[in-house]
N, C-alpha and C positions, 0 to 999 in steps of 0.2 A: 504494499500499499504506500503511495506517494503522500507523505504527510508535510504541511508547513506549519510552522509554529511561530507567529509573530512574538517578539519579545520573548524569544526562546533562550534568552541568556540571563533572564530575570529568574527571581527566585522560584516561582512556579514553573516556568517555562523550562528551566534546566532540569528540574526533577521530572517534568513529563517528557523531555526529549530523552533523558536517561533510560526511563521506562520503555519508551516507544521503540528505541533504537535496539534495546536489548530484547524486544519483542519481535525483531525481524523487518521492521518498517524503514522504508527509504526517507529519512528525515531531512528537511531543510530547516534551519534556524534562521529566522530574519530579525536582526536587532541592530540599533544603532550604537549599542555599548555606551549609552548617555548615563545610565543610572550607576551609581556607586556599587561596586561588586559585580557588576556584569562581566568585566574583563576576566576576572577570577573565576566565575561560574563558566565561562567558556573555556578557559583552560583545564577546569577541573574536569569537563566533558571531555576534552581532547585526550587528558591524562587517562580517563575510563574507557573511551571508546576509539581512539584513534582517528582515523580517517572515515570512520563509519558513517557520518553525517556530512552535510553540506552546510557551510555558513555563508550568509550573504550579510554584509555590512550595509543595511537599507533602512532607510527612515521611512515610515508608513505614509508620511507627507507627499513622498515622490512616487507620483501616480506611474511614472514610467517603469521604476525599479520594482513597485508592487507588482505590476503585471509580469515582470520577468520572474520574480520569487514565486508566483502562484500559478504559473501556466503548468496546466496538466495535474494540478493537486487533486487528489481524492478526498482527503481531509484537510481542513483548515482550522486551527485552534488560534483564535485571535486573543491574545493576551497583552500585547503591546500597548501601553497608554501612559499617560501623565497620572500619577498615582495620589497625589496629595492636595487636600482641600486648600491648605494654606499657600500652595504654590499657584492654584488655581485663582484665588484672590488676588495675588500679587500680579499674576501675568494670565489674565483671562483669555486673551488671544491665543497665546500659545497652547493653553490649555484646550480651548476649542479646537484648534487646527490639528492637535495630536489626536484627541479622543472622539470628537465629532466627524471632520473631514478625513482623518486616518482610517476610521472605521468605514466610512462610505467607500474609500479607495479599496480596501481590502474585501468589501461585500460586492463592489463593481468587479474587481478582479476574479471573484469567485464566480460570478454570473457569466462573464465574458471568455475567460480564457482558463479557468480550472475545468475539471472533468467531473461536472454534476457532484460537486463535494458536499460532505457533511461540513457544516459549517459552526463551530462552538464560539460562543462570545462570552467573555469573562466579564459580566456587569458588576454591579455592587448594590449592597443594601441602602446605600445613600440615594436611591431613587425615590424611596420613601418619604424622604425629608424628616422635618422635625417631629412629626406625629403628635402635636401638641394636643389634639382632642382626646388622646387616650388617658384613662385614668390610671395613674401609676400610685402604688402603695409603697411607702417607706418602711423597710424592716431593719432590725438590729444591723446586719451586716450587707444588706443589698436593697435594690429595688425590685418591685415585681410589678405585671402588668394585672391590673384588677379583673380585666374581662377577656384576657387572651392567655389561657393557661399552657396553649401549646406554641405560643410567640405568633409573630406576625405573618399572614398568609400572603400568597402572590396575589390575592385579590384585593388587598389593601391598596386605597388610592395612592397614586403616583403623586409626588410633590417635589420637583427638581430643585432642592435647596442648595445655594451655592454654585458659583461656575462649575466645579468638579460634577456636582450631582446633575447640572443640566447638560454637559458635554457628554458623560457617561450615559445619562437617561436617553440622550439623543441617539447614541449607538444602540441602546438597549432596544429602542421601539423601531430605529431602522432595521435592524435584525429581524425582529418579530416580522415587520412588514415584507421585507424580501421573501419571507415564506409565503406570505399569503398572496401578493402580487406576482412574483416571479417563480414560485415553485421551489426556491431553493431550501434545501434541508437544513434549517437552522435550528439551534438549541440556545437559548439565553440562560446563563446562571447568574442569579442575584448573590454573590457570595459575600459572607460575613467575615469575620476575623479569622484569616488562614496564617498558620504559623508552622515553622518546622525547619528542618536543616538547610542550609545555603540561604538563609534569610539575613540579610545586612540591615537590621532595623534600626530606624532613627526615630527621633520623637515624634514627627508627624506622619509616619507610615510605618507600620510594622512594630507596633508598640510592645508586643510579648517579647520578641527578641531583643527590642532595645532595652527593657527591662532587665532582662537575663545578662547582655552585654554590660550594662552599666554596673549590675551587682557583682560580677565576677571581677570587674576591673575596679572595684571600690570608687565608682563614680556615682555621684547624687541623682536622683531621680526626681524630677518635677510632676507632681501629681496636681491635676487641676479639678476643683470641686472638693468632694468629701471622700472619694475613694470608694464609695458603696456602688458606683455607676457599673452596671452589668452588661457584659458582651459574651456573645456564644462563641466558643473557640471551635475551629476546625482544623486538624492537622492536616498538611499537604498531602500525606499519602491517602488519606480518606477523600480528599478533593480528586486526586486522580484517579481514584477508584470510582468515583461517580461519574468522571469524564467518560471512562472507558466503558461502563455499564449503559450510560445514555447513549452513546454511540453504537454499542452492540445491539440497542433497542430502537433504532431510529425510526422505524415505522410507526412506534407508538410516540417517541419524543419529538420528531419533527414539528417545527412550528411552535414549541411549548416553551414556556418559561418556568424555571424552578429556583426556588431558594435552595442554597446550599450553605450550611451552617452547622453548629453544633448542636443546635436545638436547645430546649430547656436543660436537657440532662447534662450537657456539657458547656454549660453557662457558669460563669465565675463574676463576682465583684472584682474590679481591677486591682483594688488593694486590700480590701478588708479580707478576702478570701485567696486572692492570688499572692499576696503578700507573705502569708504563712509558708506556703509551698516554696517560695522563691528564698526565704530565709532559712528553711530547713536543708535546702540543697548548699546554701554557701556557708552555712554553719555559723552565721553571726547576724547582728543587726544591720539594716540596710539604711544609709542616710537618704532622708526624703525631704524635699522641699515642698510646701505647699502653696497653691497659688489659687487665684479666684477661677469660678466657672469661666469658660470662654463661651463666646457666642455660638449659638447652635449646638452645645454639647447635649448629647442625649443623656438622661438618666439611665435608660435602659433601651438596648436592642438585643431581641432574641428572635431568631427565625423559625417560623413553622417549616419543618421539613418534611412533613408527612406525604406530600404530594410525590416527592421523590420516591419515598418507599411504595407508594401504591401504583405508581407508574412504571417504575424500572427498577425495582428492588433494592434500592440503595437506603442505607442508613449510616451515620458515623459510627465508628468502632472504637477508636483510639482517645480516651479520655484524658482531659488536660491533666490529670494525676500520673497519666502514662507519658503523655505526649511532651509535657515541659521539662521533665528530666531527659528525654531524649534530645531536646533543644539545647539543654543546658550542657549534656556531654559534648554535643558538636561545638559548641561555643568553646568549650575548654580545650578540645583537641585541635582547635583552628585560632588559638589565641594570638598567635604572632600575625596571622592574615587579618584578621578583625582589627587588632590594634594598628596595623598599617592602613587599613582602608577606612576606619571609622575615628579612631581615636586621636592619631597623629595629625589630624587635618585642623 
């Protein structure tokens, strides 16, 4: 199978590429290597796989190069994007060009030059916006939804809050509509907090890895709000398994939208519950700086992931209690690399 992964040298992309190449697929990685850690992820793939994949240094805003990359593809995983809300506020035009125009370029290439591909789009739970109308209950260590025991479903109204939400939401809806209008076999995944190996997390993106890296290196962590805000965590290995199952069941999943997250069972408050896990791993107290809530900060986001289970048999397996120690060990084993990439700049 000829497979293209845009953003294939990113955190999720390199893990997906490693799995697909080892499964015997002909993989083309498309990446402009702009994100911190992408060069190192590409070198890691080369060390693991040699010349078993093709790499194109390509920016998805370049229509001509995108066509070259996607020609003849049978599967396209569109993971490349601008990933930070903060960056989208500072540079909204760039955010739009990468996330909205870039996605349109890849969709058009899928329609015009690829080989009737399955097209997977990595969307985000940010398309649901601030969800200010939900009733939220404050408990001792966390917040919870009063009326959504299973989390936020795919049917919840969209509200593209922030330039990032607008640009990713645009790609989300374009991908869905290319199935309805052009018959492209697309799947949209609205992803929650993904974490795991090869993640070079920073404060405004990849907070789980950022906290782990800071704790191991005795760096202070800044917490905004009260530390009881809740997120559902999904390990990258579970995410890739969802990709594979959904593609294998494309006659059911084509044209569909799914939440992919840890759901209620794999949710944690970001410090009241995550903090003790991290302290037990490092073996000492962790320095924390507290700051005010930021505009748009959500008290809670938890995905309802039952639709994925009902329609293609997926549910998360790796709990945060298992997955966070795995990430911790990876950070320890790659201490020098991470220090070079993130801490000495």
